[in-house]
N, C-alpha and C positions, 0 to 999 in steps of 0.2 A: 163429304166435307167435315172438318173436323172444328171441335167446339175452338181452338184456337184459331182457327183461320175464319172462321164466322168472326170472331173479337177483332179480329185485325182488319176486317173488311167494314165492317159494322159498329163495332166499339164495344163498351160493357155497357150490358142491357140495363134500362134503365130502371125497369120493375121487376125487381128478383120476387122470385117466387118464394114460400118460407118453409112450402109443404112438400113442394117436388121439386125436383134437379133436371128432370127431362124436356121443359120447354122454357126457353126467354122471351122476353115481350120489349116490345120496342115502341114506344108511342111516339107519333110526329105528327107536324100539322103541314099541310097542301096549300098550298094559296094558289088561286085562281082568278080571274080577273074580276068576277062577281060575287065570291062567296070563297069560302075556306072551309077545307075540309081536315077533320080531326081522324087519322089512321094509326091502324095497330098491327105491325106485324110480329107474328109470332113463330118462333122458331122451334119444330120439336125434335128433339135428340131420341136415338134408340142406340145403347150401347157408344154413347160418346159422338157418333156421327148424326148429322143431317138427316131426318127420316120425311119431314116435311115439313110445309113451310106455309104460313096462313097467313092473310091479310083480310081485315074487318077495316068498313068505312062509316063514318060517324058525321054526315054533312053538320053542320052549322057556319049560321049566318052573320056575317057581323063580327065584333069584337066579344072577346068572352069566352 
């Protein structure tokens, strides 16, 4: 998948890397009935194509 296709599906990355152009980061929150999870989706590119997708989770309860 190309960068243009990723941008079309996910939108402009919220976190732009100033030092490297080979990964885009998307920060979002997933609400469950009892807690909210903060998640980070990282798209790694190689030669302008998606090479790897990484997802990180960070649980946080309540607001904030």
